[in-house]
C-alpha positions in Angstrom: 89.5 7.8 9.1 90.2 7.3 12.9 88.2 5.2 15.1 87.4 8.2 17.2 85.7 9.9 14.4 83.7 6.8 13.6 82.5 6.3 17.1 82.0 10.1 17.8 79.4 10.4 14.9 81.4 12.2 12.4 80.3 10.6 9.3 78.7 7.8 11.3 77.6 4.5 9.7 74.0 4.4 8.5 71.6 3.9 11.4 70.1 0.4 11.1 66.5 0.6 12.4 65.6 -1.6 15.4 62.6 -3.7 14.7 62.5 -6.1 17.6 61.3 -9.7 17.1 61.3 -12.3 19.8 62.8 -15.8 19.2 61.9 -18.2 22.1 63.2 -21.7 22.2 63.6 -24.1 25.2 62.4 -21.3 27.5 65.0 -18.8 26.4 63.9 -15.6 24.5 66.2 -13.7 22.5 65.2 -10.2 21.1 66.4 -9.8 17.6 66.4 -6.2 16.4 67.7 -6.9 13.0 66.1 -10.0 11.6 64.1 -7.8 9.3 67.3 -7.6 7.1 66.5 -11.1 5.8 63.8 -9.9 3.5 66.1 -9.9 0.4 63.5 -8.6 -2.0 62.5 -5.6 0.2 63.7 -2.5 -1.5 64.4 -0.9 2.0 66.8 -3.8 2.8 68.5 -3.3 -0.5 68.9 0.4 0.0 70.2 -0.1 3.6 72.9 -2.6 2.3 73.8 -0.2 -0.5 74.0 2.6 2.1 76.4 0.5 4.2 78.5 -0.2 1.3 78.8 3.4 0.4 79.7 4.5 3.9 82.4 1.6 4.0 83.9 2.9 0.7 83.9 6.5 2.1 85.8 5.3 5.2 88.3 3.6 2.9 88.8 6.5 0.4 92.1 7.4 1.9 93.3 3.9 1.0 92.6 4.1 -2.7 96.3 4.7 -3.7 97.4 1.9 -1.6 94.6 -0.4 -3.0 95.9 0.5 -6.5 99.5 -0.2 -5.6 98.6 -3.6 -4.1 96.5 -4.5 -7.2 99.5 -3.5 -9.4 101.9 -5.5 -7.3 99.6 -8.7 -7.8 99.2 -8.0 -11.4 103.0 -7.3 -11.9 104.0 -10.6 -10.2 101.5 -12.6 -12.1 102.3 -13.9 -15.5 98.8 -13.1 -17.0 99.3 -14.9 -20.3 99.9 -18.4 -19.2 99.0 -22.1 -19.7 98.3 -25.1 -17.4 100.2 -28.4 -17.9 98.3 -30.5 -20.3 96.6 -33.7 -19.1 95.8 -36.4 -21.6 92.4 -38.1 -21.9 91.8 -40.4 -25.0 93.4 -38.9 -28.1 93.7 -35.3 -26.8 95.8 -33.4 -24.4 93.7 -30.9 -22.5 94.7 -27.6 -20.9 93.6 -24.2 -19.8 95.3 -20.8 -20.7 94.9 -17.3 -19.6 95.4 -14.1 -21.7 96.5 -10.7 -20.5 93.6 -8.5 -20.0 91.0 -11.2 -19.8 89.2 -12.1 -16.7 88.6 -15.9 -17.3 90.5 -18.9 -18.5 90.2 -20.4 -22.0 89.8 -24.1 -22.1 91.6 -25.9 -25.1 93.2 -29.1 -26.4 95.7 -30.4 -28.9 95.9 -34.0 -30.5 98.1 -36.6 -29.1 100.9 -37.9 -31.3 99.9 -41.5 -30.8 99.3 -44.2 -28.1 102.8 -43.8 -26.6 102.5 -40.0 -26.2 102.3 -39.7 -22.4 104.7 -36.7 -22.0 103.0 -33.3 -22.1 104.4 -30.6 -24.2 106.1 -27.6 -22.8 103.7 -24.9 -23.6 105.2 -21.4 -23.8 102.9 -18.4 -22.8 101.9 -16.4 -25.8 103.1 -18.9 -28.2 100.5 -20.5 -30.5 99.9 -24.2 -29.7 100.1 -26.4 -32.9 96.8 -28.1 -33.5 95.1 -26.2 -30.7 91.3 -26.4 -30.6 89.4 -24.1 -28.2 86.7 -25.8 -26.4 85.3 -23.1 -24.3 86.3 -19.5 -23.8 84.8 -18.4 -20.5 85.4 -14.6 -21.4 83.1 -15.1 -24.4 80.4 -16.8 -22.2 80.7 -14.2 -19.5 80.2 -11.2 -21.8 77.2 -9.2 -20.5 77.3 -10.6 -17.0 78.6 -9.2 -13.8 79.2 -12.6 -12.5 80.2 -15.9 -14.2 81.1 -19.3 -12.9 81.6 -22.6 -14.6 80.1 -25.5 -12.6 80.5 -28.6 -15.1 82.9 -29.3 -18.0 83.2 -32.6 -19.6 84.0 -34.0 -23.2 82.6 -37.3 -24.6 85.1 -40.1 -25.0 85.3 -39.8 -28.7 86.0 -36.1 -28.3 83.2 -34.7 -30.4 80.8 -33.1 -27.7 81.4 -30.6 -24.9 79.2 -30.4 -21.9 79.4 -27.2 -19.9 77.2 -25.5 -17.1 77.3 -21.8 -16.1 76.1 -19.6 -13.4 75.7 -15.9 -14.1 74.0 -14.9 -10.7 76.3 -16.5 -8.0 73.6 -18.5 -6.6 75.2 -21.9 -7.7 72.4 -22.9 -10.0 73.8 -23.7 -13.3 72.4 -24.0 -16.9 73.7 -27.0 -18.6 74.4 -27.0 -22.4 76.1 -29.3 -24.9 78.3 -28.0 -27.7 79.2 -29.7 -31.0 82.9 -29.3 -31.2 83.0 -29.8 -35.0 80.6 -26.9 -35.7 81.0 -24.8 -32.4 77.2 -24.8 -32.2 75.2 -25.6 -29.1 72.7 -28.5 -29.4 68.9 -27.9 -28.5 69.6 -29.9 -25.1 69.4 -27.3 -22.3 68.8 -28.0 -18.7 68.2 -25.3 -16.3 68.8 -25.1 -12.5 71.3 -27.9 -12.2 74.0 -28.4 -9.6 77.7 -28.6 -10.5 79.1 -32.0 -11.5 77.2 -33.0 -14.8 79.1 -35.6 -16.8 78.6 -37.7 -20.0 78.3 -41.5 -19.8 81.0 -43.2 -21.8 78.5 -43.9 -24.7 78.3 -40.1 -25.3 74.6 -40.4 -25.8 73.5 -39.9 -22.1 74.2 -37.1 -19.6 74.0 -37.5 -15.8 73.3 -34.3 -13.8 72.1 -33.2 -10.4 69.4 -30.9 -9.2 68.9 -29.1 -5.9 66.1 -29.1 -3.4 64.8 -26.0 -1.8 67.5 -26.1 0.9 70.1 -25.8 -2.0 71.1 -29.6 -1.4 72.0 -31.7 -4.4 69.5 -34.6 -3.9 68.4 -36.0 -7.3 70.5 -37.5 -10.0 68.9 -37.4 -13.5 69.7 -39.1 -16.8 69.1 -37.2 -20.1 69.5 -38.6 -23.6 70.8 -36.3 -26.2 68.2 -35.2 -28.6 65.2 -35.8 -26.4 63.1 -33.2 -24.6 63.9 -32.5 -20.9 60.6 -33.6 -20.0 61.6 -37.1 -20.8 64.6 -37.0 -18.4 64.6 -39.7 -15.8 65.3 -39.5 -12.0 67.8 -42.4 -11.5 68.4 -41.6 -7.6 66.7 -39.5 -5.0 67.9 -38.9 -1.4 65.0 -37.9 0.8 67.0 -37.4 4.0 68.0 -33.8 4.2 71.2 -34.5 5.9 72.8 -36.1 2.8 74.3 -34.5 -0.3 74.4 -36.5 -3.5 77.1 -36.5 -6.3 77.5 -38.5 -9.4 80.8 -39.5 -11.3 82.6 -41.9 -13.3 85.4 -44.3 -12.1 88.8 -43.5 -13.5 88.7 -46.8 -15.4 85.4 -45.6 -16.9 84.0 -49.0 -16.0 81.5 -47.9 -13.4 79.2 -44.8 -13.0 79.2 -43.9 -9.3 76.7 -42.2 -7.1 78.0 -41.0 -3.8 76.1 -39.5 -1.0 77.1 -38.4 2.4 76.2 -36.5 5.6 78.8 -35.1 7.8 79.2 -38.5 9.5 77.8 -41.0 7.2 78.3 -41.9 3.5 77.1 -44.5 0.9 78.1 -45.3 -2.5 76.3 -46.9 -5.6 77.6 -48.4 -8.8 76.3 -49.1 -12.3 78.3 -50.8 -15.1 79.0 -47.7 -17.4 78.4 -49.6 -20.6 74.6 -50.0 -19.4 73.8 -46.3 -18.4 70.0 -47.1 -18.4 70.5 -49.8 -15.9 69.9 -49.9 -12.1 72.6 -48.7 -9.6 73.3 -50.9 -6.7 74.6 -50.0 -3.3 78.2 -51.0 -2.5 77.8 -50.9 1.3 74.6 -49.9 2.9 74.9 -47.0 5.1 75.5 -47.3 8.8 75.1 -44.3 10.9 78.6 -42.8 11.7 80.5 -44.9 9.0 82.0 -42.9 6.2 83.5 -44.6 3.2 84.8 -44.0 -0.4 85.2 -46.3 -3.3 87.9 -46.5 -6.0 87.7 -49.3 -8.8 91.1 -50.9 -9.4 92.2 -53.9 -11.4 94.6 -55.9 -9.5 96.9 -59.0 -10.5 95.5 -62.2 -9.1 96.3 -65.8 -9.0 94.3 -66.4 -12.3 94.7 -63.1 -13.9 93.6 -59.5 -13.5 90.6 -59.1 -11.0 88.3 -56.1 -10.6 88.4 -55.0 -7.0 87.0 -52.0 -5.1 89.4 -50.1 -2.8 87.4 -48.8 0.0 88.6 -46.3 2.5 86.5 -46.4 5.7 86.3 -45.7 9.4 84.3 -48.5 10.7 86.1 -49.4 13.9 89.0 -47.3 12.5 88.9 -43.8 13.7 91.5 -42.5 11.3 90.4 -44.9 8.5 91.8 -48.0 7.0 92.0 -49.2 3.4 90.5 -52.5 2.3 90.3 -54.4 -0.9 86.9 -56.2 -1.9 85.5 -57.9 -4.9 83.0 -56.0 -6.8 79.5 -57.0 -5.6 77.3 -58.7 -8.0 73.9 -57.3 -9.0 71.7 -57.6 -6.0 74.6 -58.0 -3.6 76.8 -55.6 -1.6 80.3 -55.7 0.0 80.8 -57.8 3.0 83.2 -55.7 5.2 84.2 -58.8 7.1 85.4 -60.5 4.0 87.4 -57.5 2.7 91.1 -57.6 2.8 92.7 -55.0 4.9 95.7 -53.6 2.9 96.6 -50.5 4.9 95.5 -51.0 8.5 94.4 -48.2 10.9 97.1 -46.2 12.5 96.1 -43.6 15.0 99.2 -41.4 13.9 98.1 -41.4 10.3 94.8 -40.0 9.0 94.1 -41.8 5.6 92.2 -39.3 3.3 92.0 -40.7 -0.2 93.0 -43.4 -2.7 93.5 -43.3 -6.5 94.1 -46.1 -8.9 95.2 -46.4 -12.5 96.1 -49.5 -14.6 99.7 -49.3 -13.3 99.8 -47.8 -9.9 97.9 -46.8 -6.8 98.3 -43.6 -4.9 97.4 -43.1 -1.2 96.8 -39.7 0.3 97.1 -39.1 4.0 98.4 -36.7 6.7 100.9 -37.3 9.6 102.0 -34.7 12.2 99.8 -32.0 10.6 101.3 -32.3 7.2 99.6 -33.7 4.0 101.5 -36.5 2.2 101.1 -38.9 -0.7 102.6 -42.3 -1.4 102.7 -44.5 -4.5 102.6 -48.3 -5.2 103.7 -49.7 -8.5 101.5 -52.8 -9.4 103.3 -55.9 -10.3 102.8 -57.7 -13.6 101.4 -60.6 -11.7 100.1 -61.2 -8.1 100.0 -61.0 -5.3 100.2 -57.4 -4.5 102.5 -56.3 -1.6 101.0 -53.2 -0.3 104.3 -51.3 0.4 103.8 -47.7 -0.6 106.7 -45.4 -1.2 106.2 -41.9 0.4 106.7 -38.9 -1.9 108.5 -36.1 0.0 110.7 -33.1 -0.9 112.3 -33.3 2.7 111.1 -29.9 4.0 109.4 -29.5 7.3 106.4 -27.5 6.0 105.2 -28.7 2.6 102.3 -29.8 0.7 102.7 -32.7 -1.5 99.8 -34.2 -3.6 100.0 -36.8 -6.3 97.5 -36.8 -9.2 96.7 -40.2 -10.7 95.5 -38.6 -14.0 93.8 -41.0 -16.5 93.6 -44.8 -16.3 96.2 -45.5 -18.8 98.8 -43.0 -17.9 102.2 -44.7 -17.2 103.4 -41.9 -14.8 101.9 -39.6 -12.4 102.0 -35.8 -11.6 103.1 -34.7 -8.3 102.3 -31.3 -7.0 104.4 -29.5 -4.5 104.2 -26.1 -2.7 105.1 -24.5 0.7 104.7 -21.1 2.1 107.9 -20.0 0.2 107.8 -22.3 -2.8 105.5 -21.4 -5.8 103.1 -24.2 -7.0 105.3 -26.7 -8.8 104.3 -29.8 -10.9 106.6 -32.7 -11.4 106.3 -35.7 -13.7 107.1 -38.7 -11.6 108.3 -42.0 -13.2 106.8 -44.6 -10.9 109.2 -47.3 -12.0 112.5 -45.4 -11.5 111.4 -42.8 -9.1 112.8 -40.0 -11.2 111.1 -36.5 -11.1 111.1 -34.0 -13.8 109.8 -30.4 -13.1 107.1 -29.7 -15.7 106.2 -26.3 -14.5 106.5 -23.8 -11.5 104.1 -21.1 -10.9 105.9 -18.0 -12.5 106.4 -15.0 -10.0 107.6 -12.1 -12.0 109.7 -9.2 -10.6 112.5 -11.2 -9.3 111.0 -13.3 -6.6 113.7 -15.2 -4.4 112.3 -17.9 -2.1 115.6 -17.5 0.0 114.3 -14.0 1.1 111.5 -15.6 3.1 111.3 -18.2 5.9 108.7 -20.5 7.4 108.5 -22.2 10.7 106.1 -24.3 12.9 105.3 -23.3 16.5 103.1 -24.7 19.2 100.7 -23.0 21.5 99.3 -24.5 24.6 95.5 -24.6 24.8 93.2 -24.1 27.9 93.3 -27.9 28.5 97.0 -28.2 27.9 96.7 -29.5 24.2 99.6 -28.3 22.0 98.1 -26.5 18.9 100.3 -26.1 15.8 101.0 -22.6 14.2 102.5 -22.2 10.9 104.4 -18.9 10.2 105.9 -17.3 7.2 107.8 -14.0 6.9 110.4 -12.0 5.1 113.8 -12.7 6.6 114.9 -9.1 6.5 111.9 -7.9 8.6 112.2 -10.2 11.5 115.4 -10.4 13.8 115.8 -14.0 14.9 119.4 -13.8 16.0 118.7 -15.3 19.3 116.0 -17.7 17.9 113.1 -15.6 19.0 111.9 -12.3 17.5 113.7 -9.3 18.8 110.7 -7.0 18.6 107.1 -7.6 17.9 105.9 -7.6 14.3 102.7 -6.8 12.6 100.9 -10.1 12.2 97.9 -11.6 10.4 96.5 -14.7 12.1 94.3 -16.7 9.9 92.1 -19.6 11.1 89.3 -21.9 10.0 88.6 -24.9 12.2 85.6 -26.8 10.9 84.5 -29.7 8.8 87.8 -31.5 9.3 89.2 -29.1 6.6 93.0 -28.6 6.8 94.8 -25.5 6.0 98.2 -26.9 4.5 101.1 -24.8 3.5 100.5 -23.0 0.3 102.1 -20.1 -1.7 100.3 -16.9 -2.5 101.3 -14.2 -4.7 98.9 -11.7 -3.0 100.4 -12.5 0.4 103.9 -11.2 -0.8 102.6 -7.7 -0.6 102.1 -8.1 3.1 105.2 -10.0 3.8 107.4 -7.2 2.0 105.8 -4.7 4.1 106.9 -6.5 7.3 103.7 -8.3 8.1 104.1 -12.0 9.5 101.5 -14.4 8.2 100.4 -17.2 10.6 97.8 -19.9 10.6 96.3 -21.4 13.7 95.6 -25.0 13.1 92.8 -25.2 15.7 90.8 -28.1 16.7 87.7 -28.6 14.5 90.0 -28.8 11.4 91.7 -32.0 10.3 95.4 -31.3 10.5 96.0 -33.8 13.4 93.6 -36.5 12.5 89.8 -37.3 13.1 90.2 -36.9 16.9 91.4 -33.3 16.3 88.2 -32.7 14.3 85.9 -34.3 16.8 87.4 -32.2 19.6 86.3 -29.0 17.9 82.6 -29.8 16.8 79.2 -30.2 18.3 79.3 -29.8 22.1 83.0 -29.3 21.9 82.9 -26.4 19.4 84.0 -23.8 21.9 87.4 -25.5 21.8 87.9 -24.1 18.3 87.6 -20.5 19.6 89.7 -20.9 22.7 92.4 -22.6 20.7 92.5 -19.6 18.4 92.8 -17.2 21.2 95.4 -19.4 22.8 97.4 -19.2 19.5 97.0 -15.3 19.4 98.3 -15.2 23.0 101.2 -17.5 22.3 102.4 -15.3 19.4 102.3 -12.3 21.7 104.1 -14.0 24.6 106.7 -15.4 22.2 107.4 -11.9 21.0 106.2 -12.5 17.5 103.5 -9.7 17.8 101.7 -7.5 20.2 97.9 -7.0 20.8 98.0 -3.7 18.9 99.7 -5.3 16.0 97.6 -8.4 15.6 94.8 -8.9 13.0 92.5 -12.0 13.1 91.3 -13.3 9.7 88.7 -16.1 8.8 86.1 -16.8 6.1 82.8 -18.7 6.3 83.2 -21.0 9.2 86.4 -19.2 9.9 84.3 -16.0 10.1 82.4 -17.6 12.9 85.8 -18.5 14.5 87.1 -15.0 14.5 83.7 -13.5 15.5 83.5 -15.7 18.5 87.2 -15.1 19.4 86.7 -11.3 19.4 83.9 -11.8 21.8 86.1 -14.0 24.0 89.2 -11.7 23.9 88.6 -8.3 22.2 91.8 -6.9 23.8 93.8 -9.4 21.9 93.3 -8.0 18.5 93.8 -4.8 16.6 91.5 -5.9 13.9 89.1 -8.5 12.6 88.7 -9.4 9.0 85.7 -11.7 8.5 84.9 -12.9 5.1 81.3 -14.3 4.3 81.3 -15.0 8.1 78.9 -17.5 9.6 78.2 -15.3 12.5 74.4 -15.8 13.0 74.8 -19.5 13.3 72.2 -20.2 15.9 69.5 -18.4 14.0 70.4 -20.4 10.9 70.5 -23.7 12.7 67.1 -23.2 14.2 65.5 -22.8 10.8 65.3 -26.1 8.8 63.8 -24.3 5.8 67.1 -22.4 5.4 69.6 -23.7 2.8 72.0 -26.2 4.3 70.7 -26.2 7.9 69.7 -29.8 8.3 72.8 -31.0 6.5 74.8 -28.9 9.0 73.3 -30.3 12.1 75.9 -33.2 12.1 78.6 -30.4 12.4 77.1 -28.0 14.8 74.2 -29.9 16.5 70.4 -29.5 16.3 69.5 -26.6 18.5 65.8 -26.8 17.3 65.1 -30.2 19.0 68.0 -30.4 21.7 68.1 -27.9 24.5 71.7 -28.7 25.4 72.8 -28.0 21.8 70.7 -24.6 21.9 72.5 -23.6 25.1 75.9 -24.5 23.6 75.4 -22.6 20.5 73.7 -19.7 22.4 76.9 -19.4 24.4 79.3 -18.9 21.4 77.2 -17.6 18.4 78.8 -14.3 17.7 75.7 -12.4 16.9 74.0 -13.1 20.1 77.0 -12.5 22.2 77.9 -8.9 21.1 77.9 -6.9 24.3 75.7 -3.8 24.9 78.9 -1.8 24.9 81.3 -2.9 22.4 83.3 0.4 22.0 86.4 -1.3 23.2 86.3 -3.8 20.2 89.0 -3.8 17.6 88.4 -2.6 14.1 86.1 -5.0 12.3 85.5 -5.4 8.4 83.0 -8.0 7.3 82.7 -8.9 3.5 79.9 -10.8 2.0 78.0 -11.4 -1.2 74.3 -10.8 -1.9 73.7 -14.0 -3.7 75.6 -16.2 -1.3 73.7 -19.5 -0.8 75.9 -21.0 1.9 76.3 -18.1 4.3 73.4 -15.8 3.7 74.3 -12.0 3.4 71.9 -11.5 6.2 74.3 -12.9 8.8 77.1 -10.4 8.4 74.6 -7.6 7.8 72.9 -8.3 11.2 76.2 -8.8 12.9 77.7 -5.5 11.7 74.4 -3.7 12.6 74.5 -5.0 16.1 78.2 -4.2 16.5 77.7 -0.7 15.2 74.7 -0.1 17.6 77.0 -1.2 20.5 79.7 1.3 19.4 82.2 -1.0 17.8 84.2 0.3 14.8 82.7 -2.2 12.4 81.9 -1.9 8.7 80.3 -4.0 5.9 81.5 -4.5 2.3 78.9 -6.4 0.2 79.1 -7.5 -3.4 75.7 -7.2 -4.9 76.5 -9.5 -7.8 78.5 -12.4 -6.3 78.2 -15.8 -4.4 79.9 -17.5 -1.5 83.3 -17.4 -3.1 83.1 -13.6 -3.9 83.4 -11.9 -7.1 84.2 -13.7 -10.4 87.1 -13.0 -12.8 90.7 -12.9 -11.7 91.1 -9.1 -11.9 87.9 -8.5 -9.8 89.4 -11.1 -7.3 92.7 -9.1 -7.2 90.7 -5.9 -6.5 89.0 -7.7 -3.6 92.3 -8.9 -2.2 93.7 -5.4 -2.4 90.7 -3.9 -0.6 91.2 -6.3 2.2 95.0 -6.1 2.3 94.8 -2.3 2.3 92.5 -2.4 5.3 94.7 -4.9 7.1 97.8 -2.6 6.5 95.9 0.4 7.7 95.0 -1.5 10.9 98.6 -2.5 11.4 99.8 1.2 10.8 101.4 0.2 7.7 99.3 2.0 5.1 102.3 4.3 4.1 104.5 1.5 3.1 
């Protein structure tokens, strides 16, 4: 249906009643006509959302054949019956497999052949695995539910019990259960309303799990003893500061239980000897505002034999982090940072991101020049350790390399590799020799040839002169680059995120191939607020500097137009969650630059959310966005860019907009895109809302349902770009 019909009133969108409420802070009054849509339990609100959904589907009826074609293409390129590469833990090799026609994975294992069996079998899709034991079939657990998600999965060290936690509403509150793997029966132990991340202690008798507060924040760690009533469960840690999220885990060595907590700018870790699960946790390094750190237990060769050490990655006086080695603090003590040995010093050109240790090697994760990288260090038989890491690279300019340490005893490591044109690949890397063996590459059915596609890095110039990287991928025969630049503008989908120091690294996508094969160029704007170029890059796009994220995105769009890659009538902006805020703010800044805007679960009513500390996640987010409730300068900054408040009275010149959301989303509440779309429609913008009534922040569950969602969005994008008949 044309924009003219939408805007002229023919089959117009449902009219959202205006019910003005005044919001006054710091002397500024904003009249909110649509805040009434927040009443989730109000039948009128539900009816209105369903009416918006129905209208959106009517507008897209002409795309039903294209949606089916896109779905069939994704399905046809995907090896539906498949298996992951097994990973060994204890006496078993663990893996997941999928079966054609089933929505969810099946988790299984087979027995290891012996103590020296460290090479995973090559498992053939559809061929029975000798000795297989099914641990959990998610398809069985999901029966009778519109939504299903798995939040925890763990097995005792002796391999006899399985812990699992499921969510059947999409609200990220999970029910925890324990299954006897010999009988297949669940034990009486059931814990409701847990957060993801529960695990067994090494003794197999105790379970540690998390619960959420009213703001959906993991804040308590509990200990449960199997066979005892839930009323006897013990709170072992509680974090009252609403800025901090709490997690619980086990060191790879299985020597320490770990509690980790962090705000956006500060973190803290606690340890407990795992063989004493009822003991008291002790702090590693007491929190200091603005200091972030993570802890990895390692056993390093020393002058008098193996030594327990903590590898601590931190940013105290080291903006892009440094790695230090410290003795494990004794009970009652903590790490003395001044006495720790610096093993990888701070380098402003390298952002250290993580470290993993096994009995034989250490892996360092970092990024340099906007590309993620990993390096490995083989531990010597005797000390001292020389901290010379060997970088793992495949020699391509746009690539993602990540090394997985695996279990403590594993003598080799797995290296994951992908690019925009290379399917996910997993290699076995012999640390001693450096030899790599390909274990598995993501199958792409239908004759995919990576040589048919190309990828490239370009740089836009931002308002302040900063160079902003852009990654592009396209099908070679659809773009003429004879003279080095595109000979004619192409349809282009520009994706952006730009928050939380999250980096969008090169990745392969089967679903994206349907766009590329129809002549669409896909691009990622690596704007400030993300982490691609280090901590300073992140800092330059948060808090008072947040507007930079949006102007960077606009600059990237304009660069792609000026460089001949696309034109304003052939450019669609795409972003989800915080990226939805990005594209919502960008369209307010430069509506003439885009033909369409695809906003997934968009954080477009950011100021309203950040003003209400009773809402989920608000207080924890103040370190990212600022606290507009108490700070008038922060209020003014957010008021200037929040997409909802800045929709003009006349938005008839806006591009076509599709916002997608989920009714049970606990991170970005459905009301944000619902209000935004209502205001856009009232201002004459061609905007529509698609809402899943049984889903959460990640959208629908199940792979076929996810493919249908991708097909819906991509069909809309192709329609906007004038390619719906391809």
